[in-house]
C-alpha positions in Angstrom: 58.0 3.2 -11.2 55.4 5.6 -12.7 52.7 3.0 -12.3 53.6 2.5 -8.7 53.6 6.2 -8.1 50.0 6.4 -9.5 48.9 3.4 -7.4 50.2 4.9 -4.2 48.7 8.2 -5.1 45.3 6.5 -5.5 45.5 4.9 -2.1 46.3 8.3 -0.6 43.3 9.8 -2.4 40.9 7.1 -1.3 42.2 7.3 2.3 41.4 11.0 2.3 38.0 10.8 0.5 36.6 7.8 2.3 36.7 9.3 5.9 36.4 12.9 5.0 33.0 12.3 3.3 31.7 11.7 6.8 32.9 15.0 8.3 30.2 17.4 6.9 27.6 15.0 8.3 28.9 15.4 11.9 26.4 18.1 12.8 23.6 15.8 11.6 25.0 12.9 13.8 25.4 15.2 16.8 21.8 16.4 16.5 20.3 12.9 15.8 22.2 11.3 18.8 21.7 14.4 21.0 25.4 15.1 21.9 26.9 18.1 23.7 30.2 19.5 22.4 32.0 17.8 25.3 30.5 14.3 24.6 31.1 14.7 20.9 34.7 15.8 21.4 35.2 12.8 23.8 33.9 10.4 21.2 36.1 11.9 18.5 39.1 11.8 20.9 38.5 8.2 22.1 38.3 7.1 18.5 42.1 7.5 17.8 42.9 5.1 20.6 42.2 2.4 18.0 44.9 4.0 15.8 47.3 4.3 18.7 47.0 0.6 19.5 46.8 -0.7 15.9 49.7 1.5 14.7 52.1 -0.4 17.0 51.7 -3.5 14.8 52.2 -1.7 11.5 56.0 -2.4 11.2 55.4 -6.1 12.0 52.6 -6.4 9.4 54.7 -4.7 6.8 57.7 -7.0 7.6 55.6 -10.0 7.0 53.2 -9.0 4.2 54.9 -6.0 2.6 53.8 -2.3 2.6 51.8 -2.6 -0.6 49.5 -5.4 0.5 49.1 -4.0 4.0 48.1 -0.5 2.8 45.5 -1.8 0.3 43.9 -4.4 2.6 43.7 -2.0 5.5 42.2 0.7 3.3 39.5 -1.6 2.2 38.8 -2.5 5.8 38.7 1.2 6.7 36.2 2.0 4.0 34.0 -0.9 5.3 34.1 0.3 8.9 33.1 3.9 7.9 29.7 2.5 7.2 29.3 1.8 10.9 30.0 5.5 11.6 27.2 6.6 9.2 24.8 4.3 11.0 25.7 5.5 14.5 22.6 5.7 16.8 24.2 6.4 20.1 27.4 7.8 21.7 28.8 4.3 22.3 28.1 3.2 18.8 29.8 6.3 17.3 32.8 5.8 19.6 33.2 2.1 18.8 32.8 2.7 15.1 35.5 5.4 15.2 37.8 3.1 17.2 37.6 0.5 14.4 37.9 3.0 11.6 41.0 4.7 13.1 42.6 1.4 13.8 42.4 0.4 10.1 43.3 4.0 9.0 46.5 4.1 11.2 48.0 1.0 9.6 47.0 2.2 6.1 48.6 5.6 6.8 51.9 4.1 7.9 52.0 1.4 5.1 51.2 3.8 2.3 53.8 6.2 3.4 56.4 3.4 3.7 55.6 2.3 0.1 55.7 5.9 -1.0 59.2 6.2 0.3 60.2 3.2 -1.8 59.0 5.0 -4.9 60.6 8.3 -3.9 64.0 6.6 -3.5 63.7 5.4 -7.1 62.8 8.9 -8.3 65.8 10.4 -6.3 63.9 13.6 -5.6 61.0 14.7 -3.4 57.6 13.3 -4.4 56.2 12.6 -0.9 54.4 16.0 -0.8 52.5 15.0 -4.0 51.3 11.9 -2.3 49.9 13.9 0.6 48.5 16.3 -2.0 46.5 13.4 -3.4 45.3 12.7 0.2 44.2 16.3 0.6 42.5 16.3 -2.8 40.7 13.2 -1.8 39.7 14.9 1.5 38.3 17.9 -0.5 36.4 15.6 -2.8 35.1 13.6 0.2 34.2 16.9 2.0 32.3 18.1 -1.1 30.5 14.8 -1.4 29.5 14.9 2.3 28.4 18.6 2.1 26.4 18.0 -1.0 24.7 14.9 0.4 23.9 16.8 3.6 22.4 19.7 1.6 20.3 17.3 -0.4 19.2 15.4 2.7 20.5 12.0 1.4 20.2 9.4 4.1 23.4 8.6 5.9 23.2 4.9 5.3 23.0 5.3 1.5 26.1 7.5 1.4 27.9 4.9 3.6 27.0 1.9 1.4 28.0 3.6 -1.9 31.3 4.8 -0.3 32.1 1.3 1.0 31.7 -0.3 -2.5 33.3 2.4 -4.6 36.3 3.2 -2.4 36.9 -0.4 -1.6 36.9 -1.5 -5.2 39.3 1.3 -6.3 41.7 0.4 -3.5 41.8 -3.3 -4.6 42.6 -2.2 -8.2 45.7 -0.3 -7.0 47.5 -3.3 -5.5 48.8 -4.9 -8.7 50.5 -1.6 -9.8 52.6 -1.3 -6.7 56.3 -2.1 -6.5 57.2 -5.8 -6.2 59.8 -7.3 -3.9 60.9 -6.6 -0.3 60.4 -3.1 1.2 64.1 -2.7 1.8 65.0 -3.1 -1.9 65.5 0.6 -2.6 67.5 1.4 0.6 71.2 1.9 0.1 73.8 0.7 2.6 75.1 4.2 3.2 72.4 6.5 4.4 71.9 10.0 3.1 72.7 12.8 5.6 70.1 12.6 8.3 67.7 15.2 9.8 69.7 15.0 13.0 73.1 15.7 11.5 71.7 18.5 9.4 70.3 20.0 12.6 73.7 19.9 14.2 72.9 16.8 16.3 75.3 13.8 16.0 73.7 10.6 14.5 72.6 8.0 17.0 75.3 5.7 18.2 74.8 2.0 17.6 75.8 1.0 21.1 74.1 1.3 24.5 70.6 0.9 25.7 68.1 0.3 22.8 64.3 0.4 22.6 62.5 -1.1 19.5 66.0 -1.3 17.9 66.8 2.4 18.5 69.2 4.1 20.8 67.8 6.6 23.3 69.2 9.4 21.1 67.5 8.1 18.0 64.3 7.6 20.0 64.5 11.2 21.1 64.9 12.5 17.6 62.0 10.3 16.3 59.9 11.6 19.2 60.7 15.2 18.3 59.6 14.5 14.8 56.5 12.9 16.2 55.7 16.1 18.2 55.6 18.0 14.9 52.9 15.7 13.8 51.0 16.1 17.1 50.6 19.8 16.3 50.1 19.4 12.6 47.5 16.6 13.1 45.8 18.7 15.8 45.5 21.6 13.3 44.0 19.3 10.7 41.7 17.8 13.2 40.4 21.2 14.3 39.1 21.8 10.8 37.7 18.3 10.3 36.0 17.9 13.7 35.0 21.5 14.6 35.0 23.5 11.3 31.4 22.7 10.4 30.1 23.1 13.9 32.0 26.4 14.3 30.4 27.8 11.2 27.0 26.6 12.2 27.0 27.6 15.8 28.8 31.0 15.3 27.3 32.2 12.0 24.2 29.9 11.6 25.6 28.8 8.3 23.7 26.4 6.0 24.9 22.8 5.9 26.8 23.4 2.7 28.5 26.6 3.8 29.3 25.0 7.2 31.2 22.3 5.3 33.3 24.9 3.5 35.5 25.5 6.6 36.9 22.0 6.2 37.0 22.2 2.4 39.0 25.4 2.7 41.5 23.8 5.0 41.9 20.8 2.8 41.8 22.7 -0.4 44.7 25.0 0.7 46.5 22.0 2.0 46.1 20.3 -1.4 47.7 23.3 -3.2 50.4 23.4 -0.6 51.3 19.8 -1.0 51.2 19.6 -4.8 53.6 22.7 -4.9 55.4 21.6 -1.8 57.9 19.2 -3.5 59.4 22.1 -5.5 59.5 24.3 -2.3 61.2 21.6 -0.2 63.7 20.8 -2.9 64.7 24.5 -2.8 64.4 25.5 0.8 64.6 22.2 2.8 62.0 20.8 5.2 63.0 23.0 8.1 62.6 26.4 6.5 59.4 25.3 4.8 57.9 24.1 8.1 58.8 27.4 9.8 57.2 29.5 7.0 54.1 27.4 7.2 53.8 27.7 11.0 53.9 31.5 10.8 51.2 31.5 8.1 49.0 29.2 10.1 49.4 31.2 13.2 48.7 34.6 11.6 45.8 33.4 9.4 43.9 31.7 12.1 44.5 34.5 14.6 43.0 37.0 12.1 39.9 34.8 11.6 39.3 34.6 15.3 39.9 38.3 15.9 37.6 39.4 13.0 35.0 36.7 13.0 32.8 36.3 9.9 32.1 33.4 7.5 34.6 34.8 5.0 37.4 35.3 7.5 36.8 31.9 9.0 37.2 30.2 5.5 40.4 32.3 5.0 41.7 31.3 8.5 41.1 27.6 8.0 42.7 27.8 4.6 45.8 29.4 6.1 46.0 26.7 8.7 45.8 24.0 6.0 48.4 25.6 3.8 50.7 26.1 6.8 50.9 22.4 7.8 50.8 21.0 4.3 54.4 19.7 4.1 54.8 18.5 7.7 53.5 15.0 7.5 55.8 14.0 4.5 58.7 15.9 6.0 58.5 14.0 9.4 57.9 10.7 7.7 60.9 11.2 5.4 63.2 12.3 8.2 62.1 9.3 10.4 62.6 6.8 7.7 66.1 8.2 6.8 67.5 8.3 10.4 70.6 6.1 10.8 70.3 3.4 13.4 66.5 3.2 13.1 65.2 -0.2 11.8 63.2 -0.1 8.6 59.6 0.8 9.2 60.1 1.6 12.9 60.7 5.3 12.5 57.6 5.8 10.4 55.6 3.7 12.8 56.7 5.7 15.9 56.1 9.1 14.1 52.7 7.9 12.9 51.8 6.8 16.5 52.6 10.4 17.7 50.3 11.8 15.1 47.5 9.6 16.4 48.3 10.8 19.9 47.4 14.4 18.8 44.2 13.2 17.2 43.4 11.5 20.6 44.2 14.4 22.9 42.9 17.5 21.2 39.2 16.9 20.3 38.1 16.4 24.0 40.2 19.4 25.0 38.6 21.7 22.4 35.2 20.2 23.3 35.6 21.1 27.0 36.8 24.6 26.1 34.0 25.1 23.7 31.3 24.2 26.3 33.1 26.6 28.8 33.9 29.5 26.4 32.3 28.9 23.0 34.1 27.4 20.0 35.4 30.8 18.9 37.6 31.0 21.9 38.4 27.3 22.0 39.9 27.5 18.5 42.7 29.8 19.8 44.4 26.4 20.3 45.3 26.5 16.6 47.7 29.4 16.9 49.3 27.6 19.9 49.7 24.5 17.7 51.7 26.7 15.2 54.0 27.8 18.0 54.7 24.1 18.8 55.5 23.5 15.2 58.1 26.4 15.2 59.7 25.0 18.4 60.2 21.4 17.1 61.0 22.2 13.5 64.7 22.4 14.2 64.9 18.6 14.0 63.9 18.7 10.4 66.6 18.8 7.7 67.8 22.2 6.4 69.1 20.4 3.3 67.0 20.1 0.2 65.8 16.5 -0.6 67.4 16.6 -4.0 70.7 17.6 -2.4 70.3 14.9 0.1 70.1 12.3 -2.6 
């Protein structure tokens, strides 16, 4: 059980580090290709279409091959496709590379969360936030690697080849430590109280019209959980896609300082996730989400009202801390909903997250070209309001009490 937890944590770490090492090099890619904010945002926005399409097949792949094997193989494939992003020489090349990368990443994301849920059920307490903490730690490490390489002027292709070899080899090593057997092994016949019943909404009835094995009521609850990840993912994407460009365009920051916006967001998110399991065990997912939404809204508003490199770093950090527990909370709630087939809830919620990654970069790109990035980033406080609205579908019970 402990070995499996470390193996899943390693895959989360690699998933964060592999892609996020690219992000501080975005300004270099934008300049070398000659892209406007709108065209760059469009490329970043089209990329998640690969994840939207590929994510639909995640449940079927896990049913046939198991979540452990799927998560590792797709992570190796993701690390390989990242090399194509580093080598991008045109808008079309960048867009196609991101399509392939996000397709592999979407399936990895769903599968590693599904396997993480297996291990959490054996622990009988919340550990999902720690997995996502390892993802955030990987993102910070990747961001620092990318920022350092940018400052040193290391060619993009060298960084890409080294990353492909190192990240791919480590992912392959994790497979033999994961849990054996069928993915449904740890699921009990009688489900724990669901997010819906805790929110005062009756559990989905087993009769009537069904889509993907779910009743309309269950589909509605899963969709509401997905909307939380639309806003949480959009907040994360703002830091990863636009953080360095915001620092560079607004304050003429050096490449390394520009990368600190993203590092601040992921660093705060890392702390929030490693401490999040204790908070969720005490407060429940709903109260934790609402507290985080308020912090993200206030922090980013302050950064935009009083713009400086220091307040920008603080604002991005507040946004990262605010959304730290939302991905594990939504995945847990979707996987525990009665009447939802195994793997389907996580797949649908993950699909919604990719929808946010698809829609928001082009929107901010258009707003940035029309009003500058400073004003376009006011979307982040609006995302926080969306989180507050949909947080009622999360459980008010602690995870430990639920078990």
